[in-house]
C-alpha positions as CSV (number, residue, x, y, z in Angstrom):
1,X,-29.2,-17.9,16.1
2,X,-28.9,-18.3,19.8
3,X,-30.2,-21.9,19.4
4,X,-27.0,-23.0,17.7
5,X,-24.4,-24.6,20.0
6,X,-20.8,-23.5,20.2
7,X,-19.7,-26.7,18.6
8,X,-22.0,-26.1,15.6
9,X,-20.6,-22.6,15.2
10,X,-17.1,-24.0,15.1
11,X,-18.2,-26.6,12.6
12,X,-19.7,-24.0,10.3
13,X,-16.6,-21.9,10.6
14,X,-14.4,-24.8,9.5
15,X,-16.7,-25.4,6.5
16,X,-16.4,-21.7,5.6
17,X,-12.6,-21.9,5.8
18,X,-12.4,-25.1,3.7
19,X,-15.0,-24.2,1.0
20,X,-15.6,-20.5,1.3
21,X,-12.2,-19.2,0.3
22,X,-12.7,-16.0,2.2
23,X,-10.5,-13.1,1.3
24,X,-7.6,-12.5,3.7
25,X,-8.8,-10.9,6.9
26,X,-6.1,-8.2,6.6
27,X,-8.3,-6.9,3.8
28,X,-11.5,-7.1,5.8
29,X,-10.6,-6.0,9.3
30,X,-12.3,-2.6,9.1
31,X,-14.6,-3.4,6.2
32,X,-12.7,-1.2,3.8
33,X,-13.5,-1.8,0.2
34,X,-10.0,-2.7,-1.0
35,X,-9.8,-3.6,-4.7
36,X,-8.9,-7.1,-5.7
37,X,-5.5,-5.7,-6.7
38,X,-5.0,-4.2,-3.2
39,X,-6.1,-7.5,-1.6
40,X,-3.5,-9.3,-3.7
41,X,-0.9,-6.7,-2.5
42,X,-2.0,-7.4,1.1
43,X,-1.5,-11.1,0.5
44,X,2.1,-10.4,-0.4
45,X,2.7,-8.4,2.8
46,X,1.1,-10.8,5.3
47,X,-0.3,-14.1,3.9
48,X,2.6,-15.0,1.7
49,X,5.2,-14.8,4.4
50,X,3.0,-16.7,6.8
51,X,2.5,-19.5,4.2
52,X,6.3,-19.7,3.7
53,X,7.3,-19.6,7.3
54,X,4.6,-21.7,8.9
55,X,3.9,-24.3,6.2
56,X,7.2,-24.4,4.5
57,X,5.6,-23.5,1.2
58,X,7.9,-22.2,-1.5
59,X,7.7,-18.5,-2.6
60,X,6.6,-19.7,-6.1
61,X,3.8,-21.8,-4.7
62,X,2.7,-19.0,-2.4
63,X,2.5,-16.7,-5.3
64,X,0.3,-19.2,-7.1
65,X,-2.0,-19.4,-4.1
66,X,-2.3,-15.6,-4.1
67,X,-3.1,-15.6,-7.8
68,X,-5.8,-18.3,-7.3
69,X,-7.3,-16.1,-4.6
70,X,-7.2,-13.1,-6.9
71,X,-8.8,-15.0,-9.7
72,X,-11.6,-16.3,-7.4
73,X,-12.2,-12.8,-6.2
74,X,-12.6,-11.5,-9.7
75,X,-14.9,-14.3,-10.7
76,X,-17.2,-13.7,-7.7
77,X,-17.3,-10.0,-8.3
78,X,-18.4,-10.8,-11.9
79,X,-21.1,-13.1,-10.6
80,X,-22.4,-10.3,-8.3
81,X,-22.5,-8.0,-11.2
82,X,-24.3,-10.5,-13.4
83,X,-21.4,-10.5,-15.9
84,X,-19.8,-13.9,-15.4
85,X,-20.3,-16.1,-18.5
86,X,-18.5,-19.1,-17.0
87,X,-19.7,-19.4,-13.4
88,X,-23.2,-18.9,-12.0
89,X,-22.5,-19.2,-8.3
90,X,-19.7,-18.7,-5.8
91,X,-19.9,-22.4,-5.1
92,X,-18.9,-23.2,-8.6
93,X,-16.0,-20.9,-8.3
94,X,-15.0,-22.6,-5.1
95,X,-15.1,-26.0,-6.8
96,X,-12.7,-24.7,-9.4
97,X,-10.4,-23.3,-6.8
98,X,-10.2,-26.7,-5.1
99,X,-9.2,-28.1,-8.5
100,X,-6.5,-25.5,-8.9
101,X,-5.2,-26.2,-5.3
102,X,-5.1,-29.9,-6.0
103,X,-2.7,-29.3,-8.9
104,X,-0.4,-27.7,-6.3
105,X,-0.8,-30.8,-4.1
106,X,-2.8,-28.8,-1.6
107,X,-5.6,-31.0,-0.3
108,X,-7.2,-32.3,2.9
109,X,-5.7,-31.0,6.1
110,X,-3.1,-29.0,4.2
111,X,-5.8,-27.1,2.4
112,X,-7.4,-26.3,5.7
113,X,-4.0,-25.0,7.0
114,X,-3.6,-22.9,3.9
115,X,-7.1,-21.3,4.4
116,X,-6.4,-20.7,8.0
117,X,-3.3,-18.7,7.0
118,X,-5.3,-16.9,4.3
119,X,-7.5,-15.5,7.1
120,X,-4.8,-14.1,9.4
121,X,-5.9,-10.8,11.0
122,X,-2.8,-8.7,10.1
123,X,0.9,-8.8,10.5
124,X,3.7,-6.6,11.8
125,X,4.6,-5.3,8.3
126,X,1.3,-3.4,7.9
127,X,0.9,-2.4,11.6
128,X,1.4,1.3,12.3
129,X,2.3,2.2,15.9
130,X,2.6,5.9,16.8
131,X,2.4,8.1,19.8
132,X,0.6,11.4,19.6
133,X,2.5,12.7,22.6
134,X,5.6,12.9,20.3
135,X,3.8,15.2,17.8
136,X,5.1,18.4,19.5
137,X,8.7,17.2,19.6
138,X,11.3,17.6,16.8
139,X,13.4,14.6,15.9
140,X,16.4,16.3,17.6
141,X,14.4,16.9,20.8
142,X,13.3,13.2,20.8
143,X,16.9,12.0,20.3
144,X,18.2,14.2,23.2
145,X,15.4,13.0,25.5
146,X,16.0,9.3,24.6
147,X,19.8,9.7,25.2
148,X,19.2,11.4,28.6
149,X,16.8,8.7,29.8
150,X,17.8,5.5,28.1
151,X,21.2,5.6,26.4
152,X,23.1,3.8,29.3
153,X,20.2,1.4,29.8
154,X,20.3,0.5,26.1
155,X,24.1,-0.2,26.3
156,X,23.8,-2.3,29.5
157,X,20.7,-4.3,28.5
158,X,21.6,-5.0,24.9
159,X,25.3,-5.4,25.3
160,X,26.2,-2.7,22.7
161,X,28.5,0.2,22.5
162,X,27.8,3.9,22.6
163,X,27.9,4.4,18.9
164,X,25.3,1.6,18.4
165,X,23.1,3.0,21.1
166,X,23.2,6.4,19.4
167,X,22.3,4.9,16.0
168,X,19.4,3.0,17.6
169,X,18.1,6.2,19.2
170,X,18.4,8.0,15.8
171,X,16.5,5.1,14.1
172,X,13.7,5.2,16.8
173,X,13.3,8.9,16.6
174,X,13.1,8.7,12.8
175,X,10.5,5.9,13.0
176,X,8.3,7.8,15.5
177,X,8.2,11.0,13.4
178,X,7.6,9.0,10.2
179,X,4.8,7.0,11.8
180,X,3.1,10.3,12.9
181,X,3.2,11.5,9.3
182,X,1.8,8.3,8.0
183,X,-1.0,8.4,10.7
184,X,-2.4,11.5,9.0
185,X,-3.4,9.4,6.0
186,X,-7.0,8.1,6.4
187,X,-7.3,4.5,7.4
188,X,-9.4,3.7,4.3
189,X,-6.6,4.9,2.0
190,X,-4.4,2.0,0.9
191,X,-1.4,4.3,0.6
192,X,-1.3,4.3,4.4
193,X,-0.6,0.6,4.3
194,X,2.0,1.0,1.6
195,X,3.8,3.7,3.5
196,X,3.7,1.6,6.7
197,X,5.4,-1.2,4.9
198,X,8.0,1.2,3.6
199,X,8.6,2.4,7.1
200,X,9.3,-1.1,8.4
201,X,11.5,-1.9,5.5
202,X,13.5,1.3,5.9
203,X,13.8,0.7,9.7
204,X,15.2,-2.8,8.9
205,X,17.9,-1.2,6.7
206,X,18.8,1.2,9.5
207,X,19.1,-1.7,11.9
208,X,21.3,-3.6,9.5
209,X,23.7,-0.7,9.4
210,X,24.1,-0.8,13.2
211,X,25.6,-4.3,13.1
212,X,23.4,-6.0,15.6
213,X,22.6,-9.7,16.0
214,X,19.1,-10.9,15.4
215,X,18.6,-11.2,19.1
216,X,19.8,-7.6,19.7
217,X,17.5,-6.3,17.0
218,X,14.5,-7.9,18.6
219,X,15.6,-6.7,22.1
220,X,16.0,-3.1,20.7
221,X,12.5,-3.1,19.2
222,X,11.0,-4.4,22.5
223,X,13.1,-1.9,24.5
224,X,11.5,1.0,22.7
225,X,8.0,-0.5,23.0
226,X,8.5,-0.7,26.8
227,X,10.3,2.6,27.3
228,X,8.6,5.7,26.3
229,X,9.5,9.4,26.7
């Protein structure tokens, strides 16, 4: 293997992207045996938004791409089990996938771009951040500590009022305690991902109630990443 040049490795990698139709990396990061259904769910959390935002693909087409990947996964699993009456090899499945993509006008460089996004290595929605140092603090204690150290700084840096700062601190304390609870779930349990997604969705709801601009929301999230208790 050491005889291969770096250029050849890159070439082989592109070939795998274009013809291999690998499962999304979000499902493979830690080699957990996610089911095809769980992999499709992961696609909805990470790969679908990336396809829409980066390539301008419609939500409907993105769903079709996800379904194609799901179909290909099932076919390849049947081949491995010796139970596929339609396809004998993964290569045959890949050829059929190309045909399905072609019907969606996904060919050439666009196909390569799609496959690149199908192999993204995760996304914020499924990322769980937690701090074990907060485990011994109650939510009320965390809020009091945040207010003592950072309330005025929040007001000054984000250009918000005291009520908004207090609501942000409440949301952050809630998030930290919720994240610690989710962190007790084993990493190979898909419910950990589902609950992490739920955490981020609930946090977004809390932020919307604070009446912040998009810029202030991002600034608030970054603030709490940079300022710990």
